[in-house]
N, C-alpha and C positions, 0 to 999 in steps of 0.2 A: 420441557427439556430434561433429558436424562443426565445422570451423574457423569457418564462417560463423555457426553457431548460437552458438558460444562468443563470438565477437566481438560479436554482437547482444546477448547477455546482459551482456557487459562494458559496452557502450555504454548499455544501459538500466538498469544497476545502480542508479545514483543515483535515477532516476525510480521504479523498482520499490520501492526502500527508502522513498521518500517516500509512494508510494501505499499501501504496507503500513501505515505509521504512521497515515495518514489513515483507512484502512478499519477499523483496530483502534479508533481513536477514535470513528468513526461507530457501530461495533458496540456499544461501551460506552454511547454516548448512547441508542441504540435500546433497549438492555436497561434503562437507567434509566427511559426513557419507558414501557416496558412495565410495569415495577414501579409507576410512578406511576398508570398506568391501572388496574391491578389493585387499587391501594390506595384508589381512589375509592369511598367507601362512602356518602357523603352525597348521595343522590339525593332530590330533592324530589318530592312527590306531584304528581299531575296537577292537583290543585285549586289549588296554590300558584303554579304557573307561569302567568303571564298571566291571573290570575283576574279582572282588571278588563276584559278583552276579551270581548265578547258572542259567543255561539256563532253559527255560520253554518249551522246544521243539518248539520254534518259531524261524524262521529265520528272522534276522533283519540285515540290512546292515547300520551301523551307519555312515559310510563315505558317502554313497550315500544319506542318509537322510540329513546329514549336508550340502552337496553340493546343494541339492534341496532347502533346507531352505535358503541358501545363495543366490541362484538364484532368489527365490521368493522375498526376501528382496530387492535385487538389482532392480528387475522389479518394485516393489511398489515405490521405491525411484525415479526411472526414470520417472514413471508415474506422481508422485507428482511434480517433477521438470518441466515436460511438462505443467501441470496445472498452476503452479506458473508462468511460462514464459508467458502464455496467459494472466493471471490476471495482471501481471506486465506491459505488453504491453498496456492493456486497461487503467490501472491507470495512466501510464506515459502520455498517450494521453490526458486524462482528465485534469491532472495537468498542462501539457504543454499548453493546450488550454486556460486555465484560466490565466496562467502566460503571455502568448503572448497578450491576450486581455487587461490585466491589464497594461502591459507595454505601450500600446498605449495611456493611459490616462495621464493627467497632475498629478503632485504630489498631489495637493489638492483633485482632483477627486478620485484618487486611494486610498488615506487615508480614505476619507469619505465612499466610496463604500465598501472598505474592512472592515471598522468598522461596517457598517450597515449590510452587508450580511454575511461576514466571522465570525466576532466577535459577531454578533447578538445584537448590541447595538441599543438603541432607537434614534430617530432623535433628541429628546430633549437633551439626554446625549451627542450626537455627537456635537450639537451646543454649549453646555456649555463647554465641556472638550477638545475635539480634535480640533475643530475650534479655540478655545481660545488659545491652544498651538501653532497653526500655525500662527495666526494673532493677538494675544493679544486682541481679542474682541469676543463677543459672536455672535451667529447667530440664527435666528428663525427657527422653525421646517419647515415652508414653504420653506424657502431658502434651507435648507438641502434636502428636498424632490425634489426641482427643480434640485439641483446639482446631486442627485442620478438618476433622470429621464434622464437628459442630458448625463451623463456619461454612463448609460446603453444603451442609444440610440447610442452613439458613438461606444460602444463595439459591438453592433449588426451590425453596418454598415461596419465592417471590412470584 
């Protein structure tokens, strides 16, 4: 993995995590809908639906049409579930890759790196706020950049 790829993964971490949760939720909803479609047993006969409307000399099989529509809906939902599974797999790998690499860092490095790339904070703000919360003293921008470079290098060496 190159440095650019790692930085891109870190910057997209929060977005990928949110996408993952949304796709998992959508997959669950599709599975529920599929179960509901399969549970529909109460189909009325062709004589009961619109029985008060006169025929226009056209033959129509309402039961067959409703079965075909049901099968089409099931197929579309199954296809969507397949797509969601692929997308979930890719997103899980991206999120897990970042999590594993962040776990290899020390607490200070992890907090600073996450603040810089994931939260998109400036080095000056990190030095004043986050570093101060950790050690009750401020840190210069150059020191923050050094910590970021070292921790990024450590993550790449895994």
